N, C-alpha and C positions, 0 to 999 in steps of 0.2 A: 631423309633418313641417312643417306650416305654422309652428309655433312656432320650429322650428330655422331655417327660411328667413327668417322675420321677424327673429329675433335676429341671424342672420349678416349680413343686410343692414345693420341698424343698427350692428352691431359694426364692420363694414368702414368705415362712415362715420366713426365715432369714431376709429378708428385712422388713417385717411387725414388727418383734421384735426389729429392730434397729432404733435408732433415728438419729444417725450420721454415715454416710457411706463414706469411703475413697476408691476411685478407682485409680488403678495405673497400670503400665505396665513396659516393659523393658527399660533400659537406652538406649539413642539414638533412640528415637521412629521413626518408619517408618509409611507409610500410614495406614497399617493394625492396628498398635498399636493405633494411634490416632483415627481411625474409631471405634475400639472396645470399647475404654474407653468412647468416646463421645456417642456411641450408647447405652451402658448400662446406662449411666447417663441420657440420653434423655428418655429412657423407664421408669426408676424409677421415675423421676420427673413428667412424664406424668400420671403415675398410682398411685403414692404415693407422691403427692405434698407437704405434710407436712414434708417429710424427708429432712434432711440436707445432701447434696451430694457434695463432692469435688473430683477433679482429681488432683493428685500430681505426678510429675515426678522428679526423681533424676538426671536430666540433662536438658540441654537447649532444648527448643521446638521452632521450626522454625515458623515464623509468616506467612509462605505461607499457612498454614492451617486455617488462621483467617477467611476464607470465610464460614467455617462450624459453624453451630449453637452450642453454648456452648464453643467454643474455648477460649473466653475471661475469662472463669472461671477456666482455667487450671493454676495450680501453678507449677513453676519450682524452685527446691530447691537443694542445694548441699547435703542435708541430709534429706532423707525421714523420718528418725526415729524421727525427731523433731515434725512430724505431727501425729505420732502413740501414741497419748496421751490417757488417761483414758476416754476422751470424745468420742473417736471413738468406735463404737459398732460392726462394721463390715468392713472387708477389702476385696475388690474384685480385683483380678489381671487378666488382659486379655492379650492374645497373648504372654504368658510366663507361664512356670510352675516350674521354679527354682528361689528360693529366690535370688541367687547370680547374676541373670540377672536383678533383680528389683533394687537392691541397692548394693553399695560397702561394706555395713555392713549387710550381711544376718542374722547375729545373732539377729538383732532387730526384724525381722519378726518371727524368731524362738521363741523369748521371748514374742511376742505379744500373750496374752492368751485369745483373743476373736476370734470369727469365721473368718476363711479365706477361700475365694472361688476362684477357678481357672476356667477360660474359655479359652481354648487354642487348637491349632492344631499341635503343634510341637511333634516330636518323641523322644525328649530328655527325660531322666529318671526324672519323676516329684518328687518334694519334697512333704511333707505331707500337705494335705489340708482337711478342714472339709467337703467341698463339691467341687466336680470337674466334669467338662465335658471336656474331651480331645479327640477330633475327628481327628485323624491323616490323615484321608481320605479327610477331608475338604480342600478346596482350600485356605482358609483364616479363621481367627477368625471371620471376618465380616460375612462370610457365616453362621457360627454357630449362631451368634447373630441374623441373619435374621431368621433362622429356629426356634430359641427360642422365639423371641419377635415381629417380624414384622407381623402384621395382617392387620389392616385397612390402607387405603391410607394415607400416611404421607410424605409430600414433603421433609421436613427437615431430617427426619429419612432415607428416601430413598437416599438422597444425601450423608449422612454420611456413609451408608453401601456400596454405590458404590465406595467411596474412598478406602475402604479397599480391596474390591474384585478386583477392577482393579489394585490396587497396588501390591497385592501378586500374581496375575496371569500374571503380566507383560502385562496389557491391553489385557488379554485373550490369550496371546501367550503361556503360560506355562500349559495350560489345556490338560490332556490326556484323553483317551477314558473312563476312570472310572469317570471322572468329568464333563461329557457333560451336566449334569443337571444345571451347573452353568450358561449356556447360558439362560436357562429359568428364573433363578433368576435375571440376569442382564436385560433381557427383561422386567420383571415385574418392576424392580426398575427404569429403564430409563423411562418407561411409567408413573410411579407414580411421578417421579421427574420432568418430562416434560423437559428433557434436550437433547441437542445434545452432544454426548460423546466427540467430539473434542473440542467444546467450554467449556464443563464442565472441561476437563483435563487442558485446557489452563488457567482456573481461579486460579489454585493453583500449577500446575506442571511446575515450571520454576526454573532457576538457576541464582544466582547472578554472576556478572562478576568475583568476587574473586574465586568463586567455579570453574568456567571455567578455570581460571589460574591454579588452583591446578590440574585439570584434565590434562592440558597441560604438567605439570611437570611429572605426572605419565606416560603419553605417551612417553615423552622423556627418562624416566628411564626404560621403558619396555624392557624386554628381553624374547624372545621366546625360550623355552628350552624343551628338552626331557631328562629326568633323569631316568636312569635305565629302568624299565618296565612301568613307569608311562606315561600316554598319554602326548602328547605335550601340554604345557601350557604357559601362560604368567605370568611373575612376575614383580612387580614394587614396589616402595617404596617412602616415603618422608623422608627428613632429619630433624634433630632438628632445623636447620636454617629455613626450611619451616614451621615448627610448630610455631616458634617465629614470623614469618612474617604474617601468616594468622590466623584468628579466627578459633577456633575448629569447629564451626558450618559450616564454609565454607570448611574446610578440609574434614569433613564428607560428605558434599554435593558433593565435587569434587571427592572423592573416589567412591561414589555411581554412579556418572555420568560416571566415567571411567569403573567401573566393569560391569555395566549393558549394556554398549554400546561398546566402542572402544576395550576393552580387549578381546572380543571374535568375532571380525569381520573377522578374518582370518579363512579360511575354515578348516585348519588343527588343529586349536586350539579349545579344548573342555572344558578348565577350566582355571581359573586365580586366582591369590592370590596377595594381596596388604598388605604391612606393613607400618604403619605410627605412629609417636610419638603422645602421649598425655601426660598429666601431670602425671609423675611418672610411666609411663607404655608404652608399645608398643601394639597397636591395630592391629588386623588382620581381613581382609575382603576377603571372597573367594566366587566365583561363578562357576557353572559348568553346563553342558548340560546333559540331561538324557542319560544314557548309559556310561557316563564318571565317573569321581571321585565323590564319595559321600562325599561332603565337610563337612557335619555334622559329619560323622564318623571320618574324618581327624581331625577336631577340638577336638573331644572327645578323639581320640588316643593321641593327643599332650597334652591333659589334660589342655586345655586353654579356652574351650568354647563349643558351640553347635549351633543349629539353624535348618534350613531346610536341606534336602538332597542336594539341589542344590544352597543354599544360606545360608552361615553360617559365624560366626565370633568368635573371641577369644581375649584374653588379656594375655600378659606377663607383670608381675609386676616388677618394678625396676626403680629407679630414673635416673640412668645413662645409661640405655640401648639405643642402637642405632639400628634403623630399618635395616640398611645395615648389621650389625653383626648378628642380629637375622635371617635375610633372608638367610645368608650364613649357619647358623646353621640348618635352616629348609631344605635347599637343601641337606645338608649332611645327615639329617634324612631320607629324601626321598630315598637317594641312598641305605640305609640299611634296608628299609621296603618295603613290597609288596604293590602294588596299592590297594586302598580301592574303589573298583568298584562294584556297584550293577548290 
């Protein structure tokens, strides 16, 4: 509680002293990312209506989140650095604590000489911030936003926070005994928002036909493998031809659909990893179950990324890289390294 009070006091001071505020989060936003940026913006505009507040992502943002208040004010740009002008007095990053996950040019954030604030729950080693609250025990960044800012009944704010909490807990499936307090938070928010969870999820949690086609390709390319002492896992990939056929936003959706559902339906499979092309790089997405591989540590050991213990991602840079080749390299790496199990 003291940490929250101390952070909130300093946060208010920074906001009061700023005229123009930029809020951002990690590339390829998920539910918790969108929830936390919209949540912070909602609170600031409600309590400091004279402030100019903008949300900017250095990647595409799916329109399925358009049902949430404030979505139409989100800007998607290839270069976030073009928005880090002298007019910006304060930068707030949510659901991320490393500059390299916010932008492909992290030096622009290093060079930004005005206050930078971080609100996050990832265990990755954080970069330097003027003010930060990083609660690795929180189920989501939305949970932290709730504890910091949610007080009086606010229907729009409640819906925004439900988005992030349900998203990062897999609709409350990923909660362990240390996080049972989240059920009370969800109860409070569902009552405040006056929603049915099933109907609420259906309003934004859907997939385009193209995304489903991508997931089908990943299912077709799936291999169930046991390598060395590593637990049995599923691997899959997309080719450059797949990348040329489908929009990147549908590829990412299809990868997410595959990794969170089909990839771990088999009883003996406790983790999965997917490689897919993007422009000038190969992206990696990995998921695991508690007691199996710590995929965050795996991404960090490979020096390609980070994330959650059971949901993480990374990137190999290179114009001519093929996902099939990098997958083979990864399998060889696994053969010569001990399993990263918590």
